[in-house]
LUMGU-235064 format. One record per residue (C-alpha): x, y, z; residue in three letters; residue number from 1. Coordinates in steps of 0.001 Angstrom, whole numbers. Example, Ala and Ser with C-alpha at 12.3 -4.5 7.8 and 13.67 -1.06 7.14 Angstrom:
r u:12300, v:-4500, w:7800, res:ALA, n:1
r u:13670, v:-1060, w:7140, res:SER, n:2
//
This chain:
r u:21, v:-125, w:-8, res:MET, n:1
r u:1218, v:3612, w:-824, res:ASN, n:2
r u:1893, v:4977, w:2506, res:ASN, n:3
r u:515, v:8570, w:1244, res:ALA, n:4
r u:-3166, v:6746, w:855, res:LEU, n:5
r u:-3297, v:6832, w:5061, res:LEU, n:6
r u:-4107, v:10691, w:4313, res:LEU, n:7
r u:-7702, v:9170, w:2926, res:LEU, n:8
r u:-7326, v:5911, w:4658, res:ALA, n:9
r u:-7669, v:7580, w:8236, res:PHE, n:10
r u:-11135, v:9012, w:7726, res:PRO, n:11
r u:-12572, v:6327, w:5541, res:LEU, n:12
r u:-11642, v:3773, w:8148, res:THR, n:13
r u:-13462, v:5679, w:10934, res:ALA, n:14
r u:-16411, v:5801, w:8489, res:VAL, n:15
r u:-16567, v:2006, w:8323, res:PHE, n:16
r u:-15856, v:1629, w:11983, res:LEU, n:17
r u:-18258, v:4006, w:13748, res:ILE, n:18
r u:-21490, v:2386, w:12950, res:PRO, n:19
r u:-20228, v:-858, w:14894, res:VAL, n:20
r u:-18605, v:1298, w:17853, res:GLY, n:21
r u:-21522, v:3383, w:18080, res:THR, n:22
r u:-23759, v:267, w:19090, res:VAL, n:23
r u:-21255, v:-159, w:22240, res:PHE, n:24
r u:-20680, v:3577, w:22991, res:TYR, n:25
r u:-22840, v:6326, w:21891, res:LYS, n:26
r u:-19745, v:8872, w:21875, res:GLY, n:27
r u:-17728, v:6617, w:19653, res:PHE, n:28
r u:-18650, v:8302, w:16472, res:GLY, n:29
r u:-17267, v:11748, w:17635, res:ARG, n:30
r u:-14006, v:10253, w:19119, res:PHE, n:31
r u:-13117, v:8136, w:16200, res:LEU, n:32
r u:-13658, v:10945, w:13793, res:SER, n:33
r u:-11748, v:13396, w:15911, res:MET, n:34
r u:-8886, v:10932, w:15927, res:LEU, n:35
r u:-8804, v:10156, w:12382, res:SER, n:36
r u:-8499, v:14122, w:11753, res:TYR, n:37
r u:-5838, v:14226, w:13922, res:LEU, n:38
r u:-4147, v:11444, w:12720, res:ALA, n:39
r u:-4195, v:12941, w:9434, res:GLY, n:40
r u:-2759, v:16478, w:10804, res:ILE, n:41
r u:122, v:14421, w:12372, res:VAL, n:42
r u:758, v:12161, w:9458, res:TYR, n:43
r u:649, v:15439, w:7022, res:GLY, n:44
r u:3239, v:17423, w:9042, res:ILE, n:45
r u:5313, v:14454, w:9330, res:TYR, n:46
r u:5275, v:14100, w:5330, res:LEU, n:47
r u:5557, v:17896, w:4866, res:PHE, n:48
r u:9214, v:18057, w:4962, res:PRO, n:49
r u:9800, v:15677, w:2404, res:SER, n:50
r u:7252, v:16823, w:115, res:ILE, n:51
r u:8695, v:20438, w:398, res:LEU, n:52
r u:11840, v:19109, w:-1059, res:ALA, n:53
r u:9902, v:17334, w:-3968, res:GLY, n:54
r u:6177, v:16576, w:-5008, res:SER, n:55
r u:5310, v:12901, w:-5234, res:LYS, n:56
r u:2596, v:11050, w:-7139, res:THR, n:57
r u:474, v:8023, w:-5545, res:VAL, n:58
r u:-454, v:5220, w:-7821, res:ILE, n:59
r u:-3699, v:3503, w:-6738, res:VAL, n:60
r u:-4022, v:-37, w:-7458, res:GLY, n:61
r u:-945, v:-442, w:-9399, res:ASN, n:62
r u:-2502, v:919, w:-12735, res:TRP, n:63
r u:-431, v:3511, w:-13801, res:ALA, n:64
r u:-1657, v:6787, w:-15596, res:PRO, n:65
r u:-3503, v:7475, w:-17856, res:PRO, n:66
r u:-5311, v:4074, w:-17047, res:PHE, n:67
r u:-5126, v:4227, w:-13304, res:GLY, n:68
r u:-6179, v:6936, w:-10601, res:ILE, n:69
r u:-3336, v:8589, w:-9003, res:ASN, n:70
r u:-2984, v:11109, w:-5977, res:LEU, n:71
r u:-626, v:14213, w:-6353, res:PHE, n:72
r u:1232, v:14798, w:-3049, res:ILE, n:73
r u:2683, v:18516, w:-3520, res:SER, n:74
r u:3203, v:21410, w:-905, res:PRO, n:75
r u:128, v:22937, w:-2340, res:PHE, n:76
r u:-2137, v:19768, w:-1951, res:SER, n:77
r u:-557, v:18732, w:1263, res:LEU, n:78
r u:-693, v:21941, w:3046, res:GLY, n:79
r u:-4428, v:22548, w:2063, res:LEU, n:80
r u:-4947, v:18881, w:3305, res:VAL, n:81
r u:-3605, v:19505, w:6690, res:ILE, n:82
r u:-5596, v:22569, w:6605, res:LEU, n:83
r u:-8951, v:20863, w:6234, res:ILE, n:84
r u:-8339, v:18118, w:8900, res:PHE, n:85
r u:-7170, v:20908, w:11037, res:SER, n:86
r u:-10375, v:22700, w:10317, res:ALA, n:87
r u:-12507, v:19809, w:10909, res:ALA, n:88
r u:-10664, v:18780, w:14280, res:PHE, n:89
r u:-11327, v:22368, w:15576, res:ILE, n:90
r u:-14809, v:22479, w:14865, res:ILE, n:91
r u:-15382, v:19075, w:16327, res:MET, n:92
r u:-13491, v:20443, w:19598, res:VAL, n:93
r u:-15314, v:23730, w:19703, res:THR, n:94
r u:-18781, v:21303, w:19473, res:ASP, n:95
r u:-17888, v:18989, w:22199, res:LEU, n:96
r u:-20276, v:20676, w:24804, res:GLN, n:97
r u:-23251, v:19407, w:22302, res:ASN, n:98
r u:-24040, v:15685, w:23348, res:LYS, n:99
r u:-26801, v:15178, w:21468, res:GLY, n:100
r u:-25423, v:14302, w:17864, res:LYS, n:101
r u:-25579, v:10325, w:16888, res:SER, n:102
r u:-23042, v:8444, w:15215, res:GLY, n:103
r u:-24782, v:8673, w:11799, res:GLN, n:104
r u:-24078, v:12683, w:12192, res:TYR, n:105
r u:-20286, v:12054, w:12826, res:TYR, n:106
r u:-20281, v:9253, w:10118, res:LEU, n:107
r u:-21409, v:11899, w:7545, res:LEU, n:108
r u:-19077, v:14453, w:8553, res:TYR, n:109
r u:-16249, v:12186, w:8347, res:THR, n:110
r u:-17547, v:11517, w:4681, res:LEU, n:111
r u:-17557, v:14975, w:4363, res:PHE, n:112
r u:-14174, v:15940, w:5297, res:VAL, n:113
r u:-12618, v:12904, w:3373, res:MET, n:114
r u:-14224, v:13810, w:88, res:ALA, n:115
r u:-12991, v:17183, w:671, res:SER, n:116
r u:-9513, v:15951, w:1174, res:ALA, n:117
r u:-9844, v:13828, w:-1899, res:GLY, n:118
r u:-10744, v:16245, w:-4161, res:MET, n:119
r u:-7575, v:18493, w:-3329, res:VAL, n:120
r u:-5338, v:15302, w:-3892, res:LEU, n:121
r u:-6810, v:13208, w:-6978, res:THR, n:122
r u:-5571, v:13547, w:-10322, res:GLY, n:123
r u:-8432, v:12258, w:-12228, res:ASP, n:124
r u:-11441, v:14293, w:-13125, res:ILE, n:125
r u:-13660, v:11238, w:-12646, res:PHE, n:126
r u:-12307, v:10548, w:-9444, res:ASN, n:127
r u:-12973, v:14274, w:-8907, res:LEU, n:128
r u:-16520, v:13922, w:-9664, res:PHE, n:129
r u:-17000, v:10845, w:-7296, res:VAL, n:130
r u:-15364, v:12730, w:-4302, res:PHE, n:131
r u:-17737, v:15674, w:-5313, res:LEU, n:132
r u:-20899, v:13411, w:-5000, res:GLU, n:133
r u:-19728, v:11933, w:-1674, res:ILE, n:134
r u:-19357, v:15459, w:-219, res:GLY, n:135
r u:-22343, v:16730, w:-1944, res:GLY, n:136
r u:-24896, v:13719, w:-464, res:ILE, n:137
r u:-23079, v:14315, w:3061, res:ALA, n:138
r u:-23668, v:17983, w:2851, res:SER, n:139
r u:-27308, v:17707, w:1979, res:PHE, n:140
r u:-27524, v:15268, w:4904, res:ALA, n:141
r u:-25834, v:17296, w:7546, res:LEU, n:142
r u:-27764, v:20562, w:6452, res:ILE, n:143
r u:-31042, v:19007, w:7049, res:ALA, n:144
r u:-29692, v:17588, w:10230, res:ALA, n:145
r u:-29484, v:21044, w:11540, res:GLY, n:146
r u:-31508, v:22228, w:14567, res:ALA, n:147
r u:-33137, v:24804, w:12577, res:SER, n:148
r u:-36794, v:24005, w:11055, res:PRO, n:149
r u:-35336, v:25577, w:7846, res:MET, n:150
r u:-32864, v:22853, w:7709, res:GLY, n:151
r u:-34964, v:20607, w:5307, res:SER, n:152
r u:-36047, v:23462, w:2992, res:ALA, n:153
r u:-32233, v:24631, w:3071, res:GLY, n:154
r u:-30868, v:21156, w:2149, res:SER, n:155
r u:-33275, v:20611, w:-949, res:LEU, n:156
r u:-32380, v:24142, w:-2252, res:ARG, n:157
r u:-28503, v:23154, w:-1993, res:TYR, n:158
r u:-29369, v:19434, w:-3445, res:LEU, n:159
r u:-31074, v:20893, w:-6581, res:ILE, n:160
r u:-28669, v:23222, w:-7268, res:GLN, n:161
r u:-25528, v:20636, w:-6582, res:ALA, n:162
r u:-27130, v:18144, w:-8603, res:GLN, n:163
r u:-27526, v:20307, w:-11580, res:ILE, n:164
r u:-24173, v:21284, w:-11488, res:THR, n:165
r u:-22956, v:18216, w:-10882, res:SER, n:166
r u:-24529, v:16852, w:-14130, res:LEU, n:167
r u:-22997, v:19663, w:-15711, res:SER, n:168
r u:-19577, v:18177, w:-14541, res:MET, n:169
r u:-20587, v:15111, w:-15853, res:LEU, n:170
r u:-21395, v:16173, w:-19382, res:ALA, n:171
r u:-17848, v:17970, w:-19474, res:GLY, n:172
r u:-16248, v:14682, w:-18436, res:ILE, n:173
r u:-18258, v:12915, w:-21348, res:ILE, n:174
r u:-17347, v:15690, w:-23733, res:LEU, n:175
r u:-13777, v:15391, w:-22709, res:ILE, n:176
r u:-13436, v:11568, w:-22756, res:TYR, n:177
r u:-15046, v:11386, w:-26102, res:SER, n:178
r u:-12557, v:13837, w:-27572, res:ALA, n:179
r u:-9433, v:12536, w:-25717, res:SER, n:180
r u:-9900, v:8869, w:-24537, res:GLY, n:181
r u:-8537, v:9612, w:-21075, res:VAL, n:182
r u:-9384, v:11707, w:-17910, res:LEU, n:183
r u:-6257, v:11987, w:-16365, res:ASN, n:184
r u:-5234, v:15706, w:-15401, res:ILE, n:185
r u:-1656, v:15500, w:-16351, res:ALA, n:186
r u:-2231, v:13765, w:-19674, res:VAL, n:187
r u:-4813, v:16173, w:-20288, res:LEU, n:188
r u:-2683, v:19060, w:-19418, res:ALA, n:189
r u:-324, v:18307, w:-22530, res:GLN, n:190
r u:-3142, v:17228, w:-25187, res:PHE, n:191
r u:-2823, v:19310, w:-28156, res:LYS, n:192
r u:-5807, v:19040, w:-30335, res:THR, n:193
r u:-8782, v:20882, w:-28587, res:PHE, n:194
r u:-11035, v:23024, w:-30441, res:ASN, n:195
r u:-11176, v:26681, w:-28646, res:PRO, n:196
r u:-14819, v:26504, w:-28225, res:ALA, n:197
r u:-14862, v:22900, w:-27121, res:PHE, n:198
r u:-12404, v:23870, w:-24750, res:ALA, n:199
r u:-14111, v:26317, w:-23122, res:PHE, n:200
r u:-17050, v:24655, w:-22737, res:LEU, n:201
r u:-15780, v:21772, w:-21326, res:ALA, n:202
r u:-13677, v:23519, w:-18594, res:LEU, n:203
r u:-16874, v:25579, w:-17752, res:ALA, n:204
r u:-19041, v:22641, w:-17504, res:LEU, n:205
r u:-16082, v:21024, w:-15177, res:LEU, n:206
r u:-16003, v:24301, w:-12966, res:LEU, n:207
r u:-19624, v:24793, w:-12462, res:PHE, n:208
r u:-20002, v:22909, w:-9276, res:PRO, n:209
r u:-16820, v:24230, w:-7706, res:PHE, n:210
r u:-18313, v:27747, w:-8307, res:MET, n:211
r u:-21262, v:26574, w:-6642, res:LEU, n:212
r u:-19540, v:25267, w:-3485, res:GLU, n:213
r u:-17136, v:28477, w:-3727, res:SER, n:214
r u:-20569, v:30751, w:-3792, res:LYS, n:215
r u:-19712, v:32349, w:-6852, res:LEU, n:216
r u:-22625, v:34466, w:-8785, res:PHE, n:217
r u:-24835, v:33208, w:-10228, res:PRO, n:218
r u:-24407, v:29921, w:-8295, res:LEU, n:219
r u:-24871, v:31548, w:-4711, res:HIS, n:220
r u:-28459, v:31498, w:-4230, res:THR, n:221
r u:-28703, v:28453, w:-1946, res:TRP, n:222
r u:-26272, v:30132, w:442, res:VAL, n:223
r u:-29127, v:31958, w:2753, res:GLY, n:224
r u:-31194, v:28842, w:3061, res:GLY, n:225
r u:-28316, v:26466, w:3605, res:ALA, n:226
r u:-26461, v:28317, w:5997, res:TYR, n:227
r u:-30000, v:29038, w:7979, res:LEU, n:228
r u:-30765, v:25692, w:7988, res:GLY, n:229
r u:-27436, v:24123, w:9073, res:ALA, n:230
r u:-26304, v:24247, w:12627, res:ASP, n:231
r u:-23189, v:26470, w:13547, res:HIS, n:232
r u:-20432, v:23663, w:13302, res:PRO, n:233
r u:-21507, v:22629, w:9760, res:PHE, n:234
r u:-22171, v:26220, w:8568, res:ALA, n:235
r u:-18383, v:26764, w:9523, res:ALA, n:236
r u:-17436, v:23446, w:7504, res:SER, n:237
r u:-19264, v:24938, w:4532, res:MET, n:238
r u:-16924, v:27970, w:4788, res:SER, n:239
r u:-13827, v:26307, w:6096, res:GLY, n:240
r u:-13704, v:23122, w:4406, res:ILE, n:241
r u:-15888, v:22812, w:1215, res:ALA, n:242
r u:-14968, v:26444, w:-17, res:ALA, n:243
r u:-11015, v:25749, w:563, res:THR, n:244
r u:-11578, v:22197, w:-1419, res:ALA, n:245
r u:-13492, v:24251, w:-4048, res:ALA, n:246
r u:-10802, v:26683, w:-4480, res:GLY, n:247
r u:-7856, v:24386, w:-4822, res:ALA, n:248
r u:-9842, v:22690, w:-7421, res:VAL, n:249
r u:-10386, v:25711, w:-9332, res:MET, n:250
r u:-6798, v:26411, w:-9055, res:LEU, n:251
r u:-5965, v:22856, w:-10557, res:ARG, n:252
r u:-8149, v:23315, w:-13288, res:ILE, n:253
r u:-7446, v:26798, w:-14432, res:VAL, n:254
r u:-3647, v:26491, w:-13845, res:LEU, n:255
r u:-2646, v:22974, w:-14684, res:THR, n:256
r u:-5294, v:21476, w:-16987, res:LEU, n:257
r u:-5634, v:24550, w:-18535, res:ALA, n:258
r u:-1996, v:25542, w:-18984, res:ASN, n:259
r u:-997, v:27584, w:-22118, res:PRO, n:260
r u:665, v:24355, w:-23569, res:GLN, n:261
r u:-2317, v:22506, w:-23412, res:SER, n:262
r u:-5357, v:22151, w:-25943, res:GLY, n:263
r u:-7287, v:23844, w:-23161, res:PHE, n:264
r u:-4730, v:26547, w:-22889, res:GLY, n:265
r u:-6518, v:28440, w:-25945, res:THR, n:266
r u:-9688, v:28805, w:-23475, res:ALA, n:267
r u:-7338, v:29559, w:-20403, res:GLY, n:268
r u:-7881, v:33058, w:-20662, res:LYS, n:269
r u:-11471, v:33201, w:-21078, res:SER, n:270
r u:-11837, v:31134, w:-18209, res:ILE, n:271
r u:-9597, v:33569, w:-16062, res:GLN, n:272
r u:-11474, v:36514, w:-17703, res:THR, n:273
r u:-14730, v:35119, w:-16452, res:MET, n:274
r u:-13781, v:34303, w:-13164, res:LEU, n:275
r u:-12378, v:37778, w:-12737, res:ILE, n:276
r u:-16144, v:39054, w:-13610, res:ILE, n:277
r u:-18068, v:36481, w:-11870, res:LEU, n:278
r u:-15697, v:37138, w:-8773, res:GLY, n:279
r u:-15934, v:40626, w:-8694, res:GLY, n:280
r u:-19958, v:40572, w:-9083, res:ILE, n:281
r u:-19689, v:37827, w:-6250, res:THR, n:282
r u:-17864, v:40230, w:-4051, res:VAL, n:283
r u:-20316, v:43037, w:-4449, res:LEU, n:284
r u:-23526, v:40629, w:-4053, res:ILE, n:285
r u:-22065, v:38656, w:-1139, res:GLY, n:286
r u:-21057, v:41504, w:851, res:GLU, n:287
r u:-24175, v:43635, w:-61, res:GLY, n:288
r u:-26046, v:40993, w:1346, res:ALA, n:289
r u:-24218, v:40530, w:4284, res:ALA, n:290
r u:-24470, v:44231, w:4957, res:PHE, n:291
r u:-28341, v:44080, w:4940, res:THR, n:292
r u:-28719, v:40478, w:6543, res:GLU, n:293
r u:-29622, v:40356, w:10556, res:LYS, n:294
r u:-29719, v:36592, w:10882, res:ASN, n:295
r u:-26326, v:35935, w:12500, res:PHE, n:296
r u:-25476, v:32569, w:10264, res:LYS, n:297
r u:-26794, v:33893, w:7196, res:LYS, n:298
r u:-24484, v:37038, w:7457, res:THR, n:299
r u:-21476, v:35017, w:7793, res:LEU, n:300
r u:-22688, v:32795, w:4768, res:GLY, n:301
r u:-22958, v:35844, w:2427, res:TYR, n:302
r u:-19609, v:37180, w:4060, res:SER, n:303
r u:-18289, v:33948, w:3155, res:SER, n:304
r u:-19318, v:34309, w:-723, res:ALA, n:305
r u:-17778, v:37686, w:-789, res:GLY, n:306
r u:-14240, v:36490, w:187, res:GLN, n:307
r u:-14355, v:33455, w:-2305, res:MET, n:308
r u:-15466, v:36398, w:-4653, res:GLY, n:309
r u:-11855, v:37584, w:-4042, res:ILE, n:310
r u:-10099, v:34233, w:-4175, res:ILE, n:311
r u:-11666, v:33624, w:-7546, res:ALA, n:312
r u:-10460, v:37216, w:-8754, res:VAL, n:313
r u:-6952, v:36229, w:-7689, res:GLY, n:314
r u:-7204, v:32915, w:-9649, res:ILE, n:315
r u:-8395, v:34793, w:-12667, res:GLY, n:316
r u:-5386, v:37127, w:-12486, res:LEU, n:317
r u:-2944, v:34103, w:-12349, res:ALA, n:318
r u:73, v:36103, w:-11427, res:THR, n:319
r u:2670, v:35138, w:-9020, res:LYS, n:320
r u:1547, v:37855, w:-6464, res:ASP, n:321
r u:-2236, v:37163, w:-6982, res:ALA, n:322
r u:-1788, v:33436, w:-6267, res:LEU, n:323
r u:441, v:34168, w:-3147, res:ALA, n:324
r u:-2562, v:36405, w:-2264, res:GLY, n:325
r u:-5067, v:33897, w:-2797, res:VAL, n:326
r u:-3125, v:31113, w:-590, res:LEU, n:327
r u:-3017, v:33680, w:2373, res:PHE, n:328
r u:-6795, v:34341, w:1553, res:LEU, n:329
r u:-7662, v:30896, w:1822, res:ILE, n:330
r u:-5873, v:30334, w:4801, res:LEU, n:331
r u:-7336, v:33480, w:6499, res:ASN, n:332
r u:-10788, v:32558, w:5444, res:HIS, n:333
r u:-10795, v:29059, w:7081, res:THR, n:334
r u:-9680, v:30243, w:10441, res:ALA, n:335
r u:-11626, v:33365, w:10252, res:ALA, n:336
r u:-14717, v:31556, w:9415, res:LYS, n:337
r u:-14460, v:28994, w:11984, res:ILE, n:338
r u:-13837, v:31442, w:14646, res:LEU, n:339
r u:-16856, v:33771, w:13847, res:LEU, n:340
r u:-19169, v:30651, w:13322, res:PHE, n:341
r u:-17961, v:29462, w:16654, res:SER, n:342
r u:-18738, v:32857, w:18530, res:VAL, n:343
r u:-21870, v:33069, w:16762, res:ALA, n:344
r u:-23049, v:29464, w:18053, res:GLY, n:345
r u:-21883, v:30323, w:21528, res:LEU, n:346
r u:-23912, v:33526, w:21488, res:PHE, n:347
r u:-27043, v:32044, w:19840, res:SER, n:348
r u:-26662, v:28972, w:22512, res:LYS, n:349
r u:-26429, v:31766, w:25613, res:VAL, n:350
r u:-29298, v:34018, w:24260, res:SER, n:351
r u:-31515, v:32242, w:22538, res:GLY, n:352
r u:-31510, v:34605, w:19710, res:LYS, n:353
r u:-30474, v:34143, w:15893, res:GLU, n:354
r u:-30136, v:37743, w:15089, res:LYS, n:355
r u:-27046, v:39491, w:15924, res:TRP, n:356
r u:-28955, v:42731, w:16447, res:ALA, n:357
r u:-30702, v:41098, w:19139, res:ASP, n:358
r u:-27479, v:40314, w:21019, res:MET, n:359
r u:-27116, v:43958, w:22175, res:LYS, n:360
r u:-24769, v:43913, w:25030, res:GLY, n:361
r u:-23762, v:40152, w:25093, res:ILE, n:362
r u:-20017, v:41303, w:24643, res:GLY, n:363
r u:-20081, v:42570, w:28398, res:ARG, n:364
r u:-21283, v:39420, w:29645, res:ILE, n:365
r u:-18777, v:37559, w:27182, res:TYR, n:366
r u:-15806, v:39694, w:26633, res:PRO, n:367
r u:-13349, v:37256, w:25432, res:LEU, n:368
r u:-15699, v:35779, w:22652, res:PRO, n:369
r u:-16740, v:39046, w:21393, res:ALA, n:370
r u:-12842, v:40149, w:21426, res:ALA, n:371
r u:-12410, v:37558, w:19536, res:LEU, n:372
r u:-14994, v:37769, w:16793, res:PHE, n:373
r u:-13668, v:41565, w:16375, res:ALA, n:374
r u:-10196, v:39954, w:15577, res:ALA, n:375
r u:-11710, v:37381, w:12965, res:GLY, n:376
r u:-13592, v:40266, w:11607, res:ALA, n:377
r u:-10669, v:42452, w:11364, res:MET, n:378
r u:-8893, v:39387, w:9650, res:ALA, n:379
r u:-11723, v:39185, w:6953, res:LEU, n:380
r u:-11288, v:42896, w:6447, res:PHE, n:381
r u:-7877, v:42933, w:5940, res:GLY, n:382
r u:-6391, v:45161, w:8660, res:ILE, n:383
r u:-2513, v:45103, w:9073, res:PRO, n:384
r u:-1192, v:42586, w:11498, res:MET, n:385
r u:-3524, v:39887, w:10108, res:PHE, n:386
r u:-2921, v:37597, w:7164, res:SER, n:387
r u:-5899, v:38927, w:5377, res:GLY, n:388
r u:-4077, v:42055, w:4950, res:PHE, n:389
r u:-1543, v:40183, w:2878, res:TRP, n:390
r u:-3773, v:38261, w:665, res:GLY, n:391
r u:-5863, v:41297, w:-198, res:LYS, n:392
r u:-2855, v:43350, w:-810, res:LEU, n:393
r u:-1406, v:40764, w:-2973, res:TYR, n:394
r u:-4442, v:40587, w:-5377, res:VAL, n:395
r u:-4775, v:44190, w:-5609, res:LEU, n:396
r u:-1091, v:44576, w:-6297, res:LYS, n:397
r u:-1564, v:42202, w:-9135, res:SER, n:398
r u:-4949, v:43744, w:-10451, res:ALA, n:399
r u:-3541, v:47186, w:-10450, res:PHE, n:400
r u:-378, v:45842, w:-12267, res:ALA, n:401
r u:-2439, v:44068, w:-15038, res:LEU, n:402
r u:-4776, v:46900, w:-15748, res:GLY, n:403
r u:-7730, v:46708, w:-18133, res:GLY, n:404
r u:-10584, v:44354, w:-16571, res:LEU, n:405
r u:-8263, v:43748, w:-13523, res:ALA, n:406
r u:-9246, v:47275, w:-12537, res:TYR, n:407
r u:-12898, v:46377, w:-12366, res:ALA, n:408
r u:-11957, v:43579, w:-9986, res:GLY, n:409
r u:-9812, v:45631, w:-7882, res:ALA, n:410
r u:-12778, v:48257, w:-7668, res:GLY, n:411
r u:-15170, v:45495, w:-6553, res:ALA, n:412
r u:-12853, v:44293, w:-3949, res:ILE, n:413
r u:-12455, v:47719, w:-2326, res:LEU, n:414
r u:-16022, v:48406, w:-2574, res:LEU, n:415
r u:-16844, v:45238, w:-948, res:GLY, n:416
r u:-14266, v:45860, w:1637, res:THR, n:417
r u:-16122, v:49093, w:2726, res:ILE, n:418
r u:-19421, v:47242, w:3055, res:PHE, n:419
r u:-17626, v:44189, w:4911, res:GLU, n:420
r u:-15822, v:46859, w:7375, res:GLY, n:421
r u:-19254, v:48649, w:8244, res:ILE, n:422
r u:-21444, v:45743, w:8706, res:TYR, n:423
r u:-18842, v:43846, w:11056, res:PHE, n:424
r u:-18101, v:47234, w:13053, res:MET, n:425
r u:-21806, v:47501, w:13524, res:LYS, n:426
r u:-22102, v:43691, w:14850, res:ILE, n:427
r u:-19158, v:44016, w:17097, res:SER, n:428
r u:-20424, v:47510, w:18236, res:HIS, n:429
r u:-23647, v:45590, w:19350, res:THR, n:430
r u:-22134, v:43119, w:21354, res:PHE, n:431
r u:-20401, v:45901, w:23455, res:PHE, n:432
r u:-23552, v:48438, w:23524, res:GLU, n:433
r u:-25195, v:49105, w:27092, res:LYS, n:434
r u:-28216, v:47261, w:27344, res:SER, n:435
r u:-30659, v:45477, w:29664, res:ASP, n:436
r u:-29878, v:42083, w:28898, res:ILE, n:437
r u:-29881, v:39722, w:31807, res:SER, n:438
r u:-27933, v:36659, w:31331, res:LEU, n:439
r u:-26361, v:34291, w:33857, res:GLU, n:440
r u:-22689, v:33673, w:32501, res:ARG, n:441
r u:-21877, v:30030, w:32105, res:LYS, n:442
r u:-18599, v:28673, w:31312, res:HIS, n:443
r u:-18000, v:26870, w:28079, res:TYR, n:444
r u:-14725, v:25177, w:28342, res:PRO, n:445
r u:-14224, v:23877, w:24874, res:PHE, n:446
r u:-14381, v:27332, w:23537, res:PHE, n:447
r u:-11495, v:29487, w:24710, res:GLY, n:448
r u:-8117, v:27270, w:23673, res:ILE, n:449
r u:-9628, v:26462, w:20146, res:PRO, n:450
r u:-10822, v:30112, w:19769, res:ALA, n:451
r u:-7582, v:31637, w:20739, res:LEU, n:452
r u:-5600, v:29086, w:18504, res:PHE, n:453
r u:-7574, v:30221, w:15725, res:LEU, n:454
r u:-7094, v:33973, w:16585, res:ALA, n:455
r u:-2863, v:33154, w:16579, res:ALA, n:456
r u:-3542, v:31108, w:13248, res:VAL, n:457
r u:-4791, v:34643, w:11784, res:LEU, n:458
r u:-1968, v:36904, w:13517, res:LEU, n:459
r u:912, v:35138, w:13012, res:ALA, n:460
r u:1263, v:34981, w:9247, res:PRO, n:461
r u:27, v:38829, w:9339, res:GLY, n:462
r u:2840, v:39654, w:11654, res:LEU, n:463
r u:5455, v:37558, w:9969, res:PHE, n:464
r u:4355, v:36477, w:6706, res:PRO, n:465
r u:7455, v:34884, w:5825, res:SER, n:466
r u:6066, v:31739, w:8458, res:ILE, n:467
r u:4070, v:30803, w:5274, res:LEU, n:468
r u:7023, v:31793, w:2573, res:GLY, n:469
r u:8174, v:28350, w:1925, res:PRO, n:470
r u:5074, v:26969, w:1403, res:TRP, n:471
r u:3396, v:29666, w:-672, res:VAL, n:472
r u:6465, v:30068, w:-2990, res:GLN, n:473
r u:6520, v:26162, w:-3618, res:ALA, n:474
r u:2670, v:26200, w:-4042, res:SER, n:475
r u:2989, v:29221, w:-6670, res:VAL, n:476
r u:5960, v:27568, w:-8443, res:LYS, n:477
r u:3801, v:24362, w:-9045, res:GLU, n:478
r u:651, v:25977, w:-9951, res:LEU, n:479
r u:2631, v:28216, w:-12614, res:LEU, n:480
r u:4920, v:25643, w:-14086, res:ASN, n:481
r u:2579, v:22480, w:-14104, res:PRO, n:482
r u:4385, v:20803, w:-17059, res:ILE, n:483
r u:7966, v:20749, w:-15644, res:SER, n:484
r u:6493, v:19799, w:-11972, res:GLY, n:485
r u:2947, v:17934, w:-12055, res:TYR, n:486
r u:2670, v:16714, w:-15241, res:VAL, n:487
r u:6173, v:15448, w:-15411, res:HIS, n:488
r u:6187, v:13674, w:-12018, res:ILE, n:489
r u:3040, v:11795, w:-12649, res:ILE, n:490
r u:3898, v:10914, w:-16105, res:LEU, n:491
r u:7235, v:9586, w:-15529, res:THR, n:492
r u:6104, v:8011, w:-12206, res:SER, n:493
r u:9449, v:8913, w:-10873, res:GLY, n:494
r u:8242, v:10632, w:-7611, res:GLY, n:495
r u:6057, v:7679, w:-6710, res:ALA, n:496
r u:5990, v:7113, w:-3124, res:MET, n:497
//
């Protein structure tokens, strides 16, 4: 067995064992799922130094590409898988006080995490589709399982749109296979014979489901209902895990599959232009909707759409600085959204309210969570000293350097940032306003340490961006030079693990 397969084997093993263990111990599902994420984090960190020195390919089932499936373990993919496992583990820790969830919930959640990691690692577009479907089915069930009576309605809206876009991806896969006879990304990345119109259509069809997971316009209309219906931990997961995986896949499709030397390269610039336009629109729509929204979870969901819009603009710009900014923004968005949803869940629990406007003065009773919420908001806003500052700075720097349509993307980011700053300041101010609220302060032992850790994750790269330097530089180099790296390693199998 290829050792790197353990990255997916840990959560998959947990999925098979949870139903059995839950029969004997109700909390077995939670324990085993958390253990599988922790194992993935530890093993990923163990692998990282060797992968930083040289990316590797993992051949599944001893069938080499283009016939078999491979996983690609690189600084880019491994770093994001560690981020996904870390996000899942922290979300589970912050939810430890909730004792009412069944083993089936943790089985589905672990499937969702495994599928997200699989999407980042796989080198085959049909295998990518399989992971997408696994994650989508788990997401549908987990949204419906939320405590809100709107869970079923929200999950149905998500299901309809997710299945439509999944069918579009399947159509794209059929088109590509009918034209090339292969589905391996490395082989397709050097295929020479695609018609430009065909290439654009196929790429767009492949991207649609990941644009939906990233909440990009016009595939964003499910956000309000799904976030309203999901419980706070899974709402955090949709922002911190699903969106991270979707961003990684878009980077792989746009920059590796559609590199200038491939048959898809003729459509690559058009796809990048599309992402700049749709990303800019998404920033304005997402931040505008969050600006007017009063429900706490929906506000944060629309905010997530705005952040993913910035990431889409950065992918569309496709410069060295823009991609560095995208990587900073992915890390920043993941950590900040988990922190903000954790605070939102705590405040909703202690106040019995779902609208942030009804939580006036709650920060005077719970000052640390309110202060940490402000820190997470500042990270998303891009205040200096936080990692989000570098992300936005690099993307804006590239946009202004490129000019033309990129100016519109930069303008949308700046205008959206103004909306973002205003509504986050309103929320934070509301928490500390004087009010007649009367609540008995309770101690939540599983909130403080994870929340402080997330704040440190947001602050450390902001103060010392060189912390992420080796990972960012290696990832950007991989994404901008796919033929000499990704394609060569996979097709020669010289870096097999």
